Structure formats: structure tokens, C-alpha cells
KOLGU-205921 format. One record per residue: residue number from 1; x, y, z of N, C-alpha, C in turn; residue in three letters. Coordinates in steps of 0.02 Angstrom, whole numbers, padded with zeros to 5 digits. Layout:
<palums>
+-----+--------+--------+--------+--------+--------+--------+--------+--------+--------+------+
: seq :    nxx :    nyy :    nzz :   caxx :   cayy :   cazz :    cxx :    cyy :    czz : type :
+-----+--------+--------+--------+--------+--------+--------+--------+--------+--------+------+
: NUM :      X :      Y :      Z :      X :      Y :      Z :      X :      Y :      Z :  ALA :
...
+-----+--------+--------+--------+--------+--------+--------+--------+--------+--------+------+
</palums>
This chain:
<palums>
+-----+--------+--------+--------+--------+--------+--------+--------+--------+--------+------+
: seq :    nxx :    nyy :    nzz :   caxx :   cayy :   cazz :    cxx :    cyy :    czz : type :
+-----+--------+--------+--------+--------+--------+--------+--------+--------+--------+------+
:   1 :  00863 : -00007 : -00783 :  00850 : -00009 : -00713 :  00805 : -00069 : -00699 :  MET :
:   2 :  00819 : -00104 : -00644 :  00780 : -00163 : -00626 :  00752 : -00156 : -00556 :  ALA :
:   3 :  00697 : -00120 : -00551 :  00665 : -00109 : -00486 :  00605 : -00155 : -00480 :  ILE :
:   4 :  00599 : -00188 : -00422 :  00539 : -00225 : -00406 :  00517 : -00202 : -00337 :  THR :
:   5 :  00453 : -00212 : -00322 :  00427 : -00189 : -00258 :  00371 : -00236 : -00236 :  ALA :
:   6 :  00365 : -00243 : -00170 :  00311 : -00285 : -00142 :  00287 : -00255 : -00077 :  SER :
:   7 :  00223 : -00266 : -00063 :  00191 : -00240 : -00003 :  00174 : -00299 :  00044 :  VAL :
:   8 :  00185 : -00288 :  00108 :  00164 : -00335 :  00160 :  00124 : -00296 :  00212 :  ALA :
:   9 :  00075 : -00329 :  00243 :  00033 : -00297 :  00293 :  00033 : -00338 :  00357 :  VAL :
:  10 :  00024 : -00303 :  00413 :  00022 : -00338 :  00477 : -00024 : -00299 :  00524 :  ASN :
:  11 : -00077 : -00329 :  00550 : -00102 : -00396 :  00535 : -00141 : -00396 :  00469 :  PRO :
:  12 : -00158 : -00455 :  00445 : -00194 : -00461 :  00382 : -00269 : -00466 :  00393 :  SER :
:  13 : -00291 : -00472 :  00455 : -00362 : -00471 :  00472 : -00372 : -00424 :  00532 :  THR :
:  14 : -00418 : -00377 :  00525 : -00431 : -00328 :  00578 : -00506 : -00317 :  00585 :  VAL :
:  15 : -00525 : -00287 :  00640 : -00592 : -00261 :  00648 : -00591 : -00190 :  00623 :  THR :
:  16 : -00647 : -00166 :  00597 : -00651 : -00099 :  00569 : -00621 : -00049 :  00618 :  ALA :
:  17 : -00582 : -00002 :  00592 : -00549 :  00052 :  00626 : -00485 :  00031 :  00663 :  GLN :
:  18 : -00463 : -00030 :  00655 : -00397 : -00050 :  00683 : -00343 : -00030 :  00633 :  GLN :
:  19 : -00285 : -00013 :  00659 : -00229 :  00007 :  00616 : -00193 : -00053 :  00587 :  THR :
:  20 : -00175 : -00048 :  00524 : -00136 : -00099 :  00489 : -00068 : -00068 :  00472 :  VAL :
:  21 : -00015 : -00103 :  00489 :  00053 : -00081 :  00471 :  00068 : -00105 :  00400 :  ALA :
:  22 :  00089 : -00060 :  00357 :  00106 : -00076 :  00288 :  00181 : -00067 :  00279 :  VAL :
:  23 :  00212 : -00117 :  00249 :  00284 : -00114 :  00234 :  00294 : -00125 :  00160 :  THR :
:  24 :  00326 : -00077 :  00127 :  00343 : -00082 :  00056 :  00418 : -00096 :  00051 :  LEU :
:  25 :  00436 : -00149 :  00018 :  00506 : -00165 :  00005 :  00520 : -00152 : -00069 :  THR :
:  26 :  00571 : -00110 : -00082 :  00590 : -00093 : -00150 :  00660 : -00122 : -00161 :  VAL :
:  27 :  00665 : -00165 : -00212 :  00729 : -00198 : -00228 :  00758 : -00170 : -00292 :  ASN :
:  28 :  00824 : -00162 : -00293 :  00861 : -00137 : -00351 :  00911 : -00190 : -00371 :  ASN :
:  29 :  00899 : -00223 : -00427 :  00946 : -00275 : -00450 :  00996 : -00247 : -00501 :  SER :
:  30 :  00994 : -00182 : -00513 :  01040 : -00150 : -00561 :  01109 : -00141 : -00530 :  ALA :
:  31 :  01157 : -00127 : -00572 :  01226 : -00117 : -00550 :  01240 : -00047 : -00525 :  GLY :
:  32 :  01191 : -00002 : -00527 :  01200 :  00066 : -00503 :  01142 :  00084 : -00456 :  THR :
:  33 :  01154 :  00134 : -00415 :  01102 :  00156 : -00368 :  01043 :  00187 : -00406 :  ALA :
:  34 :  00985 :  00185 : -00375 :  00923 :  00212 : -00404 :  00893 :  00260 : -00354 :  VAL :
:  35 :  00868 :  00317 : -00378 :  00836 :  00366 : -00334 :  00760 :  00358 : -00336 :  LEU :
:  36 :  00729 :  00347 : -00278 :  00657 :  00346 : -00273 :  00634 :  00417 : -00259 :  VAL :
:  37 :  00590 :  00443 : -00301 :  00567 :  00512 : -00294 :  00496 :  00518 : -00267 :  THR :
:  38 :  00458 :  00462 : -00268 :  00390 :  00465 : -00243 :  00361 :  00396 : -00233 :  GLY :
:  39 :  00315 :  00391 : -00186 :  00278 :  00329 : -00173 :  00205 :  00347 : -00163 :  ILE :
:  40 :  00161 :  00315 : -00201 :  00089 :  00327 : -00194 :  00055 :  00264 : -00166 :  GLN :
:  41 :  00033 :  00265 : -00103 : -00002 :  00207 : -00075 : -00069 :  00197 : -00112 :  PRO :
:  42 : -00090 :  00134 : -00117 : -00152 :  00117 : -00150 : -00195 :  00076 : -00101 :  LEU :
:  43 : -00260 :  00086 : -00103 : -00306 :  00049 : -00061 : -00374 :  00047 : -00095 :  CYS :
:  44 : -00400 : -00013 : -00107 : -00466 : -00019 : -00137 : -00497 : -00086 : -00117 :  TYR :
:  45 : -00564 : -00089 : -00113 : -00597 : -00152 : -00094 : -00601 : -00199 : -00154 :  PRO :
:  46 : -00602 : -00264 : -00141 : -00609 : -00312 : -00195 : -00681 : -00317 : -00217 :  THR :
:  47 : -00728 : -00300 : -00173 : -00799 : -00299 : -00190 : -00815 : -00233 : -00223 :  LEU :
:  48 : -00854 : -00233 : -00276 : -00871 : -00172 : -00310 : -00916 : -00129 : -00267 :  ASN :
:  49 : -00888 : -00078 : -00235 : -00925 : -00034 : -00190 : -00937 :  00033 : -00223 :  GLN :
:  50 : -01000 :  00052 : -00234 : -01012 :  00117 : -00264 : -00988 :  00175 : -00221 :  PRO :
:  51 : -00985 :  00165 : -00155 : -00963 :  00218 : -00110 : -00887 :  00221 : -00104 :  ASP :
:  52 : -00852 :  00173 : -00131 : -00780 :  00172 : -00127 : -00755 :  00151 : -00058 :  GLY :
:  53 : -00689 :  00143 : -00051 : -00661 :  00122 :  00013 : -00665 :  00178 :  00064 :  PRO :
:  54 : -00667 :  00159 :  00125 : -00669 :  00208 :  00179 : -00611 :  00194 :  00226 :  SER :
:  55 : -00569 :  00243 :  00236 : -00513 :  00233 :  00281 : -00464 :  00290 :  00279 :  GLY :
:  56 : -00419 :  00290 :  00326 : -00366 :  00339 :  00330 : -00302 :  00306 :  00305 :  ALA :
:  57 : -00275 :  00330 :  00250 : -00216 :  00300 :  00220 : -00156 :  00344 :  00236 :  VAL :
:  58 : -00107 :  00317 :  00271 : -00046 :  00354 :  00287 :  00000 :  00360 :  00228 :  GLY :
:  59 :  00054 :  00396 :  00237 :  00103 :  00406 :  00184 :  00172 :  00384 :  00208 :  LEU :
:  60 :  00212 :  00355 :  00163 :  00281 :  00339 :  00181 :  00321 :  00402 :  00194 :  PRO :
:  61 :  00375 :  00395 :  00231 :  00417 :  00453 :  00249 :  00460 :  00473 :  00189 :  ALA :
:  62 :  00429 :  00507 :  00141 :  00462 :  00530 :  00081 :  00426 :  00592 :  00058 :  LEU :
:  63 :  00450 :  00650 :  00079 :  00415 :  00713 :  00065 :  00429 :  00741 : -00003 :  GLY :
:  64 :  00392 :  00792 : -00022 :  00402 :  00824 : -00087 :  00474 :  00849 : -00095 :  PRO :
:  65 :  00503 :  00834 : -00152 :  00570 :  00856 : -00166 :  00624 :  00812 : -00137 :  GLY :
:  66 :  00606 :  00764 : -00095 :  00655 :  00719 : -00065 :  00669 :  00661 : -00113 :  MET :
:  67 :  00728 :  00635 : -00112 :  00744 :  00574 : -00148 :  00780 :  00527 : -00099 :  THR :
:  68 :  00770 :  00463 : -00110 :  00802 :  00412 : -00069 :  00838 :  00365 : -00116 :  VAL :
:  69 :  00901 :  00353 : -00103 :  00942 :  00310 : -00146 :  00939 :  00238 : -00124 :  SER :
:  70 :  00925 :  00194 : -00171 :  00928 :  00122 : -00159 :  00993 :  00099 : -00191 :  ILE :
:  71 :  01038 :  00071 : -00151 :  01104 :  00053 : -00178 :  01100 : -00002 : -00231 :  PRO :
:  72 :  01153 : -00007 : -00271 :  01157 : -00060 : -00321 :  01149 : -00128 : -00287 :  ALA :
:  73 :  01109 : -00170 : -00316 :  01095 : -00238 : -00290 :  01071 : -00236 : -00217 :  SER :
:  74 :  01036 : -00183 : -00198 :  01012 : -00176 : -00129 :  00937 : -00167 : -00126 :  GLY :
:  75 :  00914 : -00154 : -00066 :  00842 : -00142 : -00056 :  00832 : -00095 :  00002 :  SER :
:  76 :  00774 : -00064 :  00003 :  00753 : -00021 :  00058 :  00681 : -00036 :  00075 :  LEU :
:  77 :  00662 : -00023 :  00137 :  00592 : -00031 :  00157 :  00564 :  00036 :  00178 :  THR :
:  78 :  00500 :  00045 :  00164 :  00463 :  00105 :  00183 :  00401 :  00080 :  00221 :  PHE :
:  79 :  00382 :  00116 :  00274 :  00326 :  00095 :  00315 :  00276 :  00152 :  00325 :  SER :
:  80 :  00213 :  00133 :  00332 :  00160 :  00180 :  00350 :  00101 :  00141 :  00377 :  TRP :
:  81 :  00052 :  00176 :  00403 : -00006 :  00144 :  00431 : -00069 :  00159 :  00392 :  GLY :
:  82 : -00118 :  00114 :  00398 : -00184 :  00124 :  00368 : -00236 :  00106 :  00420 :  MET :
:  83 : -00289 :  00144 :  00422 : -00343 :  00131 :  00468 : -00406 :  00123 :  00425 :  ASN :
:  84 : -00428 :  00061 :  00416 : -00482 :  00045 :  00370 : -00548 :  00040 :  00407 :  LEU :
:  85 : -00600 :  00069 :  00377 : -00667 :  00069 :  00407 : -00714 :  00025 :  00366 :  PHE :
:  86 : -00772 :  00014 :  00393 : -00825 : -00020 :  00356 : -00856 :  00029 :  00308 :  SER :
:  87 : -00875 :  00007 :  00248 : -00912 :  00051 :  00203 : -00978 :  00072 :  00237 :  PRO :
:  88 : -01001 :  00132 :  00222 : -01059 :  00159 :  00257 : -01124 :  00157 :  00219 :  GLN :
:  89 : -01125 :  00133 :  00158 : -01188 :  00134 :  00121 : -01184 :  00092 :  00059 :  GLY :
:  90 : -01233 :  00100 :  00015 : -01234 :  00063 : -00047 : -01240 : -00011 : -00034 :  GLY :
:  91 : -01194 : -00049 : -00063 : -01196 : -00122 : -00057 : -01148 : -00145 : -00003 :  TYR :
:  92 : -01138 : -00105 :  00048 : -01086 : -00117 :  00098 : -01089 : -00186 :  00130 :  ALA :
:  93 : -01148 : -00211 :  00143 : -01152 : -00274 :  00180 : -01173 : -00333 :  00137 :  PHE :
:  94 : -01172 : -00325 :  00072 : -01188 : -00382 :  00028 : -01133 : -00434 :  00030 :  GLN :
:  95 : -01073 : -00415 :  00049 : -01018 : -00462 :  00050 : -01013 : -00500 :  00116 :  GLY :
:  96 : -01062 : -00493 :  00160 : -01060 : -00528 :  00224 : -01035 : -00482 :  00279 :  GLY :
:  97 : -01003 : -00511 :  00329 : -00981 : -00472 :  00387 : -00911 : -00445 :  00379 :  ASN :
:  98 : -00881 : -00453 :  00322 : -00813 : -00427 :  00312 : -00804 : -00403 :  00241 :  SER :
:  99 : -00751 : -00365 :  00231 : -00734 : -00338 :  00166 : -00658 : -00346 :  00158 :  LEU :
: 100 : -00637 : -00365 :  00098 : -00566 : -00373 :  00085 : -00541 : -00312 :  00046 :  ILE :
: 101 : -00490 : -00280 :  00074 : -00457 : -00223 :  00041 : -00391 : -00247 :  00011 :  TYR :
: 102 : -00375 : -00221 : -00048 : -00311 : -00232 : -00080 : -00267 : -00173 : -00063 :  VAL :
: 103 : -00208 : -00187 : -00036 : -00160 : -00135 : -00017 : -00100 : -00140 : -00063 :  ILE :
: 104 : -00080 : -00084 : -00092 : -00023 : -00085 : -00137 :  00012 : -00017 : -00137 :  GLY :
: 105 :  00056 : -00007 : -00186 :  00091 :  00056 : -00192 :  00121 :  00061 : -00262 :  ALA :
: 106 :  00130 :  00122 : -00284 :  00164 :  00136 : -00347 :  00228 :  00175 : -00329 :  THR :
: 107 :  00284 :  00153 : -00358 :  00349 :  00183 : -00343 :  00373 :  00221 : -00405 :  VAL :
: 108 :  00393 :  00283 : -00394 :  00419 :  00326 : -00448 :  00494 :  00338 : -00437 :  TYR :
: 109 :  00532 :  00336 : -00492 :  00604 :  00346 : -00487 :  00627 :  00405 : -00530 :  THR :
: 110 :  00687 :  00428 : -00518 :  00713 :  00489 : -00550 :  00719 :  00484 : -00626 :  SER :
: 111 :  00723 :  00425 : -00653 :  00728 :  00419 : -00726 :  00659 :  00416 : -00760 :  ASP :
: 112 :  00606 :  00424 : -00720 :  00538 :  00423 : -00747 :  00504 :  00355 : -00745 :  GLY :
: 113 :  00539 :  00305 : -00721 :  00509 :  00238 : -00717 :  00455 :  00236 : -00663 :  SER :
: 114 :  00404 :  00195 : -00675 :  00349 :  00185 : -00629 :  00343 :  00110 : -00617 :  VAL :
: 115 :  00346 :  00090 : -00553 :  00342 :  00019 : -00535 :  00282 :  00008 : -00489 :  THR :
: 116 :  00239 : -00039 : -00507 :  00182 : -00057 : -00465 :  00202 : -00116 : -00422 :  THR :
: 117 :  00195 : -00108 : -00356 :  00214 : -00161 : -00309 :  00163 : -00218 : -00311 :  ALA :
: 118 :  00186 : -00278 : -00296 :  00139 : -00332 : -00285 :  00098 : -00314 : -00223 :  THR :
: 119 :  00036 : -00334 : -00222 : -00011 : -00311 : -00170 : -00019 : -00363 : -00114 :  THR :
: 120 : -00050 : -00341 : -00061 : -00069 : -00385 : -00005 : -00142 : -00370 :  00012 :  ALA :
: 121 : -00177 : -00419 :  00039 : -00247 : -00411 :  00057 : -00255 : -00403 :  00132 :  ASN :
: 122 : -00304 : -00362 :  00151 : -00323 : -00354 :  00221 : -00398 : -00368 :  00226 :  VAL :
: 123 : -00417 : -00413 :  00270 : -00487 : -00426 :  00283 : -00509 : -00382 :  00341 :  THR :
: 124 : -00561 : -00342 :  00329 : -00588 : -00297 :  00380 : -00656 : -00324 :  00401 :  VAL :
: 125 : -00661 : -00345 :  00463 : -00725 : -00369 :  00490 : -00765 : -00309 :  00511 :  ASN :
: 126 : -00828 : -00307 :  00491 : -00872 : -00251 :  00507 : -00885 : -00245 :  00581 :  HIS :
: 127 : -00893 : -00301 :  00614 : -00911 : -00301 :  00685 : -00862 : -00345 :  00723 :  PHE :
: 128 : -00848 : -00327 :  00786 : -00801 : -00367 :  00826 : -00829 : -00436 :  00840 :  PRO :
+-----+--------+--------+--------+--------+--------+--------+--------+--------+--------+------+
</palums>
């Protein structure tokens, strides 16, 4: 199986608590269809924050027990939203007036394969 995946975000710079649209594109270069059984969104700051990232991470439209077929030599896109906040403590403001979050996803398929998507960055400005 030859699955690749990549994440894109829009917009790539926001003020804290603005929604970011995330699009995951999964490509199948194999000669047969592939079943996607799960997608796990990922979100973490590039700055080492002891308090961790703060935000509401949406989920792609792929519920438990559902599978989605990606045709041979085809691709599918999955979308969800994220609402990223400013960190609330620790070393939150050592990085200046903004924080960069890495947005990604892990794709699981019916044969047990796990694919990590290439990531995209979102800059979250603490103050407008």
C-alpha cells in the first residue's frame, strides 16, 4: 500500500481563539482501493510549554466503525476546525507575542498501516 498524507491550514496566522480550517489530503498511489478506518488530529506548540497547548481540536467526519475508501491512484480530503488559544501559564509569554502550533494528523488504514501526514504551522498571536 502506498498512502501519503498532508495537512494544510487556512489561515496560517490567527489571533487567539480564531478558528483555523484544517484540510487533510490522503493520496493512494496503489493499484487497489484503501480503506481509511481512523484519523487522529495532532496539535502541539513548537515552543516547549510545560502547560501544553490550549485549544479546541475538531475531528474529521469519520466516526467509530466507519470506513472510507480511497480509490486506486486517487485521493480524498477530510476537513475539520481548530480553535487555538494562548497558553495560560508557565513560560507562555517567553516566546514573544505569538506562539507557533504544529498541526498534523495520523491516518490509520484497514490493513494496520499508520501514516503520519506532513504538518503545517499556525501562528497564534496572543493579542489582537
